[in-house]
Residue frames as a rotation matrix with the C-alpha (Angstrom) as fourth column:
MET 1
-0.787 0.570 -0.236 -23.20
-0.602 -0.793 0.092 -33.09
-0.135 0.214 0.967 249.91
THR 2
-0.657 0.659 0.366 -26.77
0.497 0.744 -0.446 -34.47
-0.566 -0.111 -0.817 250.20
HIS 3
-0.890 0.455 0.031 -29.61
-0.210 -0.469 0.858 -33.98
0.404 0.757 0.513 247.75
ALA 4
-0.571 0.793 0.213 -33.12
-0.289 0.049 -0.956 -33.48
-0.768 -0.608 0.201 249.06
PRO 5
-0.599 0.437 0.671 -35.75
0.778 0.514 0.360 -35.24
-0.188 0.738 -0.648 246.85
LEU 6
-0.945 0.299 0.135 -37.90
-0.200 -0.852 0.483 -32.92
0.259 0.429 0.865 244.87
PRO 7
-0.553 0.816 0.170 -41.42
-0.212 0.059 -0.975 -32.50
-0.806 -0.575 0.140 246.12
ARG 8
-0.295 0.485 0.823 -44.14
0.749 0.652 -0.115 -34.10
-0.593 0.583 -0.556 243.94
ARG 9
0.687 0.602 -0.407 -45.44
0.286 -0.738 -0.611 -30.62
-0.668 0.303 -0.679 242.93
SER 10
0.065 -0.775 -0.629 -41.97
-0.634 -0.519 0.573 -29.74
-0.770 0.362 -0.525 241.48
LEU 11
-0.711 -0.345 0.613 -41.94
0.139 0.785 0.604 -33.04
-0.689 0.515 -0.510 239.50
LEU 12
0.096 0.904 0.416 -45.43
0.825 0.161 -0.541 -32.36
-0.557 0.395 -0.731 238.10
GLY 13
0.636 0.040 -0.770 -44.42
-0.185 -0.962 -0.203 -28.82
-0.749 0.272 -0.605 237.11
ALA 14
-0.470 -0.863 -0.184 -41.30
-0.524 0.105 0.845 -30.13
-0.711 0.494 -0.501 235.30
ALA 15
-0.599 0.234 0.766 -43.41
0.555 0.811 0.186 -32.74
-0.577 0.537 -0.616 233.51
THR 16
0.569 0.820 -0.061 -45.92
0.556 -0.439 -0.706 -30.04
-0.606 0.367 -0.706 232.39
LEU 17
0.370 -0.481 -0.794 -43.16
-0.584 -0.786 0.204 -27.81
-0.722 0.388 -0.572 231.10
GLY 18
-0.713 -0.627 0.315 -41.68
-0.191 0.605 0.773 -30.81
-0.675 0.491 -0.551 229.17
ALA 19
-0.150 0.753 0.641 -45.13
0.815 0.461 -0.351 -31.55
-0.559 0.470 -0.683 227.66
ALA 20
0.699 0.406 -0.589 -45.48
0.113 -0.875 -0.471 -27.88
-0.706 0.262 -0.657 226.70
LEU 21
-0.178 -0.836 -0.520 -42.05
-0.666 -0.287 0.689 -27.95
-0.724 0.468 -0.506 224.95
ALA 22
-0.751 -0.122 0.649 -42.96
0.238 0.867 0.438 -31.23
-0.616 0.483 -0.622 223.15
THR 23
0.176 0.914 0.367 -46.32
0.812 0.076 -0.578 -29.88
-0.556 0.400 -0.729 221.84
GLY 24
-0.697 -0.458 0.552 -44.80
0.704 -0.584 0.403 -26.66
0.138 0.670 0.730 220.52
ALA 25
-0.928 0.308 -0.208 -46.62
-0.248 -0.930 -0.270 -23.34
-0.276 -0.199 0.940 220.05
SER 26
-0.579 0.764 -0.285 -49.60
-0.460 -0.018 0.888 -24.98
0.673 0.645 0.362 218.38
GLY 27
-0.193 0.409 0.892 -50.44
-0.937 0.194 -0.291 -27.11
-0.292 -0.892 0.345 221.43
LEU 28
0.813 0.468 -0.347 -50.63
-0.559 0.794 -0.240 -30.21
0.163 0.389 0.907 219.24
ILE 29
0.515 -0.606 0.607 -48.58
-0.173 0.620 0.766 -33.22
-0.840 -0.499 0.214 219.96
VAL 30
0.292 -0.510 -0.809 -45.67
-0.956 -0.172 -0.237 -33.55
-0.018 0.843 -0.538 217.61
PRO 31
0.971 0.144 -0.189 -45.02
-0.156 0.986 -0.054 -37.04
0.178 0.082 0.981 216.42
ALA 32
0.462 -0.837 0.294 -41.83
-0.339 0.139 0.930 -38.55
-0.820 -0.529 -0.219 217.64
ARG 33
0.694 -0.390 -0.606 -39.12
-0.611 0.127 -0.782 -39.08
0.381 0.912 -0.150 215.09
ALA 34
0.907 -0.421 0.018 -36.86
0.366 0.807 0.463 -42.09
-0.209 -0.414 0.886 215.46
GLN 35
0.619 -0.777 -0.114 -33.35
-0.785 -0.607 -0.126 -40.68
0.029 0.167 -0.985 215.87
GLY 36
-0.405 -0.910 0.087 -30.51
-0.903 0.413 0.118 -43.04
-0.144 -0.031 -0.989 214.95
LEU 37
0.596 0.700 0.393 -32.85
-0.580 0.714 -0.392 -45.78
-0.555 0.006 0.832 213.65
ALA 38
-0.406 -0.868 0.286 -30.60
-0.448 0.461 0.766 -48.68
-0.797 0.183 -0.576 212.66
PRO 39
-0.200 0.304 -0.931 -30.99
-0.965 0.106 0.241 -50.21
0.172 0.947 0.272 209.10
THR 40
0.709 0.528 0.468 -32.61
-0.545 0.831 -0.112 -53.62
-0.448 -0.175 0.877 208.67
PRO 41
-0.446 -0.895 -0.006 -30.04
-0.692 0.340 0.637 -56.29
-0.568 0.288 -0.771 207.93
SER 42
0.046 0.437 -0.898 -30.69
-0.836 0.509 0.205 -58.94
0.546 0.742 0.389 205.29
MET 43
0.432 0.284 0.856 -31.85
-0.749 0.642 0.165 -62.24
-0.503 -0.712 0.490 206.61
ARG 44
-0.749 -0.629 0.207 -30.11
-0.457 0.717 0.526 -65.50
-0.479 0.299 -0.825 205.89
GLY 45
-0.676 0.504 0.538 -32.12
0.633 0.771 0.073 -67.36
-0.377 0.390 -0.840 203.22
GLY 46
-0.027 0.746 -0.666 -34.01
0.087 -0.662 -0.745 -64.20
-0.996 -0.078 -0.047 202.28
ALA 47
-0.174 -0.082 -0.981 -32.84
-0.854 -0.484 0.192 -64.11
-0.491 0.871 0.014 198.72
ASN 48
-0.745 -0.065 0.663 -33.65
0.120 0.966 0.229 -67.80
-0.656 0.251 -0.712 198.06
ASN 49
-0.298 0.599 0.744 -35.61
0.912 0.407 0.037 -68.09
-0.281 0.690 -0.668 194.81
TYR 50
-0.002 0.185 -0.983 -35.55
0.045 -0.982 -0.185 -64.31
-0.999 -0.045 -0.007 194.23
ARG 51
0.139 0.138 0.981 -36.65
0.974 0.160 -0.160 -63.23
-0.179 0.977 -0.112 190.71
PRO 52
-0.734 -0.381 -0.563 -35.21
0.339 -0.923 0.183 -59.88
-0.589 -0.057 0.806 189.63
GLY 53
-0.913 0.293 -0.282 -37.77
-0.406 -0.714 0.571 -57.53
-0.034 0.636 0.771 188.24
ALA 54
-0.605 0.796 -0.001 -40.94
0.774 0.589 -0.233 -59.36
-0.185 -0.141 -0.973 189.33
PRO 55
-0.489 0.449 0.748 -43.92
0.374 -0.667 0.645 -57.31
0.788 0.595 0.158 187.97
ILE 56
-0.927 0.347 0.142 -45.87
-0.323 -0.546 -0.773 -54.86
-0.190 -0.763 0.618 190.08
VAL 57
-0.628 0.718 -0.299 -49.22
0.289 0.572 0.768 -56.50
0.723 0.396 -0.567 190.70
GLU 58
-0.082 0.690 0.719 -52.40
-0.751 -0.517 0.410 -55.84
0.655 -0.507 0.561 192.60
ARG 59
0.496 0.270 0.825 -52.47
-0.759 0.597 0.261 -59.34
-0.422 -0.756 0.501 193.91
ILE 60
-0.649 -0.672 -0.357 -50.52
-0.758 0.612 0.227 -62.60
0.066 0.418 -0.906 193.56
GLY 61
-0.903 0.341 -0.262 -52.72
0.257 0.917 0.305 -65.47
0.345 0.208 -0.915 192.51
GLY 62
-0.075 0.997 -0.032 -56.17
0.531 0.067 0.844 -65.86
0.844 0.046 -0.535 194.17
GLY 63
-0.325 -0.093 0.941 -55.20
-0.514 -0.818 -0.258 -63.98
0.794 -0.567 0.218 197.40
GLY 64
0.648 0.598 -0.471 -56.51
0.138 0.516 0.845 -64.51
0.749 -0.613 0.253 200.87
PHE 65
0.383 -0.629 -0.677 -53.22
0.911 0.135 0.390 -63.81
-0.154 -0.766 0.624 202.71
TRP 66
0.943 0.031 0.331 -51.80
0.111 -0.968 -0.225 -60.29
0.313 0.249 -0.916 203.40
LEU 67
-0.070 -0.970 -0.234 -48.14
0.994 -0.049 -0.094 -59.26
0.080 -0.239 0.968 203.50
THR 68
0.848 0.325 0.419 -47.94
0.296 -0.946 0.134 -55.72
0.439 0.010 -0.898 204.95
GLY 69
0.186 -0.732 -0.655 -45.29
0.959 -0.010 0.284 -53.39
-0.215 -0.681 0.700 206.37
THR 70
0.949 0.078 -0.304 -43.60
0.046 -0.993 -0.111 -50.13
-0.310 0.091 -0.946 206.26
VAL 71
0.256 -0.899 0.356 -40.40
0.910 0.100 -0.402 -48.75
0.325 0.427 0.844 204.65
ARG 72
0.979 -0.027 -0.200 -38.51
0.076 -0.868 0.491 -46.08
-0.187 -0.496 -0.848 206.52
ARG 73
0.478 -0.868 0.133 -35.09
-0.097 -0.203 -0.974 -44.40
0.873 0.453 -0.181 206.12
ALA 74
0.307 -0.473 -0.826 -32.39
0.889 0.452 0.071 -45.30
0.340 -0.756 0.559 208.49
GLY 75
-0.791 -0.607 0.080 -31.36
0.509 -0.725 -0.463 -42.59
0.339 -0.325 0.883 210.90
ASP 76
-0.920 0.375 0.115 -34.41
-0.391 -0.853 -0.345 -40.35
-0.031 -0.362 0.932 211.01
GLY 77
-0.711 0.621 0.331 -37.11
0.411 0.748 -0.521 -42.95
-0.571 -0.235 -0.787 210.37
ALA 78
-0.330 0.627 -0.706 -38.83
-0.732 -0.642 -0.228 -40.88
-0.596 0.441 0.671 207.67
PRO 79
0.329 0.561 0.760 -41.30
0.125 0.772 -0.623 -42.93
-0.936 0.300 0.184 205.64
LEU 80
-0.775 -0.566 -0.282 -40.20
-0.274 -0.102 0.956 -43.75
-0.570 0.818 -0.076 202.00
PRO 81
0.373 0.919 -0.129 -42.91
-0.373 0.021 -0.927 -43.38
-0.849 0.394 0.351 199.41
ARG 82
0.827 0.147 -0.542 -42.94
-0.561 0.161 -0.812 -45.26
-0.032 0.976 0.216 195.99
VAL 83
-0.336 -0.909 0.248 -40.42
-0.899 0.388 0.202 -47.84
-0.280 -0.156 -0.947 197.10
ARG 84
0.286 0.415 -0.864 -40.72
-0.737 0.671 0.078 -51.15
0.612 0.614 0.498 195.25
ILE 85
-0.310 -0.268 0.912 -41.08
-0.841 0.525 -0.132 -54.19
-0.443 -0.808 -0.388 197.49
GLN 86
-0.217 0.235 -0.947 -41.14
-0.683 0.657 0.320 -57.68
0.697 0.716 0.018 196.03
ALA 87
-0.060 0.280 0.958 -42.87
-0.879 0.441 -0.184 -60.58
-0.474 -0.853 0.220 197.82
TRP 88
0.003 0.144 -0.990 -42.88
-0.640 0.761 0.109 -64.38
0.769 0.633 0.094 197.20
ALA 89
-0.299 -0.013 0.954 -43.63
-0.876 0.400 -0.269 -67.55
-0.379 -0.916 -0.131 199.21
HIS 90
-0.952 0.178 -0.249 -44.54
0.092 0.941 0.324 -71.25
0.292 0.286 -0.913 199.11
THR 91
-0.547 0.825 0.145 -48.34
-0.800 -0.463 -0.381 -71.03
-0.247 -0.324 0.913 198.96
THR 92
-0.065 0.666 0.743 -51.42
-0.052 0.741 -0.669 -73.10
-0.997 -0.082 -0.014 198.35
GLU 93
0.880 0.434 -0.192 -51.08
-0.173 -0.083 -0.981 -72.20
-0.442 0.897 0.002 194.64
GLY 94
0.781 -0.623 -0.051 -47.37
0.087 0.189 -0.978 -72.72
0.619 0.759 0.202 194.03
HIS 95
0.457 -0.747 -0.483 -43.82
0.885 0.324 0.336 -73.07
-0.094 -0.580 0.809 195.24
GLU 96
0.586 -0.257 -0.769 -41.60
0.127 -0.908 0.400 -70.06
-0.800 -0.332 -0.499 195.98
ARG 97
-0.527 -0.848 0.058 -39.56
0.156 -0.030 0.987 -70.80
-0.836 0.529 0.148 192.93
ASP 98
-0.121 0.625 0.771 -42.57
0.972 0.231 -0.034 -70.54
-0.200 0.746 -0.636 190.63
GLU 99
-0.884 -0.220 0.412 -42.86
0.356 -0.888 0.290 -67.29
0.302 0.404 0.863 188.66
ARG 100
-0.094 0.967 0.238 -46.57
0.215 -0.214 0.953 -67.13
0.972 0.140 -0.188 189.54
SER 101
0.494 0.154 -0.856 -45.65
0.839 0.175 0.516 -66.95
0.229 -0.972 -0.042 193.28
HIS 102
-0.542 -0.740 -0.399 -43.81
0.779 -0.620 0.092 -63.62
-0.316 -0.261 0.912 192.80
GLY 103
0.441 0.576 0.689 -45.10
0.721 -0.684 0.111 -60.04
0.535 0.447 -0.717 192.68
ALA 104
-0.714 -0.650 -0.260 -44.11
0.693 -0.603 -0.395 -56.56
0.100 -0.462 0.881 193.71
THR 105
0.551 0.835 0.019 -45.93
0.807 -0.538 0.242 -53.51
0.212 -0.118 -0.970 195.03
LEU 106
-0.336 -0.589 0.735 -45.07
0.339 -0.803 -0.490 -49.88
0.879 0.085 0.470 195.71
THR 107
-0.555 0.152 -0.818 -45.24
0.812 -0.117 -0.572 -48.14
-0.183 -0.981 -0.059 199.12
ASP 108
0.484 0.763 0.427 -47.76
0.804 -0.581 0.127 -45.31
0.346 0.282 -0.895 199.57
ALA 109
0.314 -0.388 0.866 -47.01
-0.055 -0.919 -0.391 -41.74
0.948 0.075 -0.310 200.66
ASN 110
0.671 -0.076 0.738 -46.61
-0.736 -0.197 0.648 -42.99
0.096 -0.977 -0.188 204.28
GLY 111
-0.442 -0.890 -0.108 -44.10
-0.878 0.454 -0.151 -45.71
0.183 0.028 -0.983 203.33
VAL 112
-0.204 0.416 0.886 -46.75
-0.522 0.720 -0.458 -48.48
-0.829 -0.555 0.071 203.79
PHE 113
-0.636 -0.025 -0.771 -47.02
-0.720 0.380 0.581 -51.45
0.279 0.925 -0.259 201.52
ARG 114
-0.117 0.674 0.729 -49.68
-0.569 0.556 -0.606 -54.08
-0.814 -0.486 0.318 201.28
ILE 115
-0.448 0.066 -0.892 -49.92
-0.831 0.338 0.442 -57.09
0.330 0.939 -0.097 198.88
GLU 116
0.379 0.649 0.659 -52.37
-0.715 0.658 -0.237 -59.95
-0.588 -0.381 0.713 198.86
MET 117
-0.497 -0.497 -0.711 -51.27
-0.786 0.605 0.126 -63.43
0.368 0.621 -0.692 197.91
PRO 118
0.335 0.557 -0.760 -52.46
-0.167 0.829 0.535 -67.11
0.927 -0.052 0.370 198.35
GLN 119
0.933 0.106 0.344 -52.20
-0.359 0.191 0.914 -68.71
0.031 -0.976 0.217 201.87
ILE 120
-0.069 -0.988 -0.137 -48.53
-0.863 0.128 -0.488 -69.25
0.500 0.085 -0.862 202.81
VAL 121
0.955 0.279 -0.101 -47.88
-0.212 0.880 0.425 -72.95
0.208 -0.384 0.900 203.71
PRO 122
0.549 -0.778 0.306 -44.90
-0.352 0.117 0.929 -74.55
-0.758 -0.617 -0.210 205.37
ALA 123
0.813 -0.500 -0.297 -41.78
-0.123 0.352 -0.928 -75.29
0.569 0.791 0.225 203.28
PHE 124
-0.217 -0.917 -0.334 -38.74
0.133 0.311 -0.941 -76.97
0.967 -0.249 0.055 204.85
GLY 125
-0.327 0.100 -0.940 -40.76
0.855 0.455 -0.249 -77.24
0.403 -0.885 -0.234 208.04
GLN 126
-0.597 0.070 -0.799 -41.63
0.510 -0.736 -0.445 -73.54
-0.619 -0.674 0.403 208.39
ALA 127
0.485 0.644 0.592 -44.38
0.870 -0.425 -0.251 -71.29
0.090 0.636 -0.766 207.00
HIS 128
-0.159 -0.605 -0.780 -42.37
0.460 -0.744 0.484 -68.20
-0.874 -0.282 0.397 205.89
GLY 129
0.918 0.364 0.160 -42.52
0.327 -0.461 -0.825 -65.42
-0.226 0.809 -0.542 203.37
HIS 130
-0.259 -0.961 0.101 -39.82
0.902 -0.203 0.380 -63.66
-0.344 0.189 0.920 201.43
LEU 131
0.893 0.440 -0.098 -39.65
0.391 -0.864 -0.317 -59.91
-0.224 0.245 -0.943 200.84
ALA 132
-0.104 -0.990 0.096 -37.05
0.949 -0.070 0.308 -57.78
-0.298 0.123 0.946 199.16
TYR 133
0.826 0.032 -0.563 -35.99
-0.119 -0.966 -0.230 -54.27
-0.551 0.257 -0.794 198.50
ASP 134
0.263 -0.776 0.572 -33.62
0.842 0.475 0.257 -54.57
-0.471 0.414 0.779 195.51
ALA 135
0.131 -0.329 -0.935 -31.57
-0.066 -0.944 0.323 -51.51
-0.989 0.019 -0.146 194.69
ALA 136
-0.827 -0.505 0.248 -30.83
0.180 0.181 0.967 -52.85
-0.533 0.844 -0.059 191.28
HIS 137
-0.533 0.701 0.473 -34.48
0.774 0.178 0.608 -52.38
0.342 0.690 -0.638 190.40
ASP 138
0.679 0.664 -0.312 -35.10
0.733 -0.629 0.258 -49.08
-0.025 -0.405 -0.914 192.05
ASP 139
-0.038 -0.754 0.656 -33.45
0.594 -0.545 -0.592 -45.65
0.804 0.367 0.468 191.75
ASN 140
0.862 0.462 0.209 -33.97
0.088 -0.543 0.835 -44.51
0.500 -0.701 -0.509 195.38
GLY 141
0.174 -0.935 0.309 -30.34
-0.446 -0.354 -0.822 -44.97
0.878 0.006 -0.478 196.27
PHE 142
0.432 0.064 0.900 -30.71
-0.886 0.218 0.410 -47.53
-0.170 -0.974 0.151 199.15
ALA 143
-0.692 -0.721 -0.045 -28.89
-0.722 0.688 0.067 -50.73
-0.018 0.079 -0.997 199.84
THR 144
-0.127 0.628 -0.768 -30.61
-0.427 0.664 0.614 -54.11
0.895 0.406 0.184 199.01
VAL 145
-0.592 0.023 0.806 -32.33
-0.773 0.268 -0.575 -55.88
-0.229 -0.963 -0.141 201.80
PHE 146
-0.309 0.518 -0.798 -33.81
-0.336 0.725 0.601 -59.42
0.890 0.453 -0.050 201.76
LEU 147
-0.400 0.314 0.861 -36.20
-0.903 0.025 -0.428 -60.63
-0.156 -0.949 0.274 204.55
ARG 148
-0.500 0.292 -0.815 -37.39
-0.068 0.925 0.373 -64.18
0.863 0.242 -0.443 205.39
PRO 149
-0.559 0.272 0.783 -39.89
-0.829 -0.189 -0.526 -63.76
0.005 -0.944 0.331 208.30
VAL 150
-0.870 0.223 -0.440 -41.42
0.220 0.974 0.058 -66.86
0.441 -0.047 -0.896 209.77
LEU 151
0.001 0.955 0.296 -45.18
-0.452 -0.263 0.852 -67.00
0.892 -0.134 0.432 210.64
ARG 152
-0.498 -0.105 0.861 -46.04
-0.865 0.136 -0.484 -67.77
-0.066 -0.985 -0.159 214.27
SER 153
-0.255 0.448 0.857 -48.48
-0.089 0.872 -0.482 -70.34
-0.963 -0.200 -0.183 212.96
ALA 154
-0.948 -0.100 0.303 -49.18
0.260 0.309 0.915 -71.95
-0.185 0.946 -0.267 209.62
ARG 155
-0.068 0.992 0.103 -52.86
0.996 0.073 -0.046 -70.81
-0.054 0.099 -0.994 210.21
ASP 156
-0.259 -0.085 -0.962 -51.94
0.243 -0.970 0.020 -67.05
-0.935 -0.229 0.272 210.21
THR 157
0.386 0.495 0.778 -53.54
0.885 0.039 -0.464 -65.13
-0.260 0.868 -0.423 207.40
SER 158
0.915 -0.185 0.359 -51.23
-0.024 -0.912 -0.409 -62.09
0.403 0.365 -0.839 207.51
LEU 159
0.339 -0.891 -0.303 -47.65
0.932 0.275 0.235 -61.22
-0.126 -0.362 0.924 208.00
THR 160
0.999 0.010 0.040 -46.04
0.014 -0.996 -0.093 -57.90
0.039 0.094 -0.995 208.75
ALA 161
0.230 -0.973 0.011 -42.45
0.948 0.226 0.224 -57.08
-0.220 -0.041 0.975 207.86
ASP 162
0.948 0.029 -0.318 -40.87
0.022 -0.999 -0.024 -53.62
-0.319 0.016 -0.948 208.15
PHE 163
0.283 -0.869 0.407 -37.82
0.897 0.089 -0.433 -52.38
0.340 0.488 0.804 206.28
VAL 164
0.792 -0.289 -0.538 -35.37
0.010 -0.875 0.485 -49.63
-0.611 -0.389 -0.690 207.46
LEU 165
0.706 -0.475 0.525 -33.21
0.685 0.270 -0.677 -48.80
0.180 0.838 0.516 204.48
ARG 166
0.286 -0.717 -0.636 -29.76
0.288 -0.569 0.770 -47.27
-0.914 -0.404 0.044 204.51
PRO 167
0.672 -0.135 -0.728 -28.21
-0.653 -0.573 -0.496 -45.24
-0.351 0.808 -0.473 201.72
ALA 168
0.923 -0.344 0.171 -26.18
0.383 0.796 -0.469 -47.35
0.025 0.499 0.866 199.31
């Protein structure tokens, strides 16, 4: 049995029908939901110098460097509001083991977090930050995740790290 290729007009018609189905009755584009979004695994070394219960702060030290990201639920990718994320790093103002180099923030209604801290500088040959979602200090019912993302350059003034949390 041979299959004749569909004419271009048929393909365009099918694409238009697909677009109509995706926009729904309102005609507005519906945002795509991540189906089957895998949880973020903890990174090796991510928990180094972690301080349980670091205070929620507006800024760590003098600022100038931004750690940002999103927190979503594994599976459907829904944003998670009011989730506590802790950040710490080796900076121009202190080592990552120093209490003053630690702070936490909460995600907004869209699951976005943002915390300002002093410029991150290399430690052990790499400029890197530490971020944590610690289930022991949050009652949202997700598993703990520690991240240790590395900056592309020690001159970078921001770092983005996203969390996808799985139920505990």
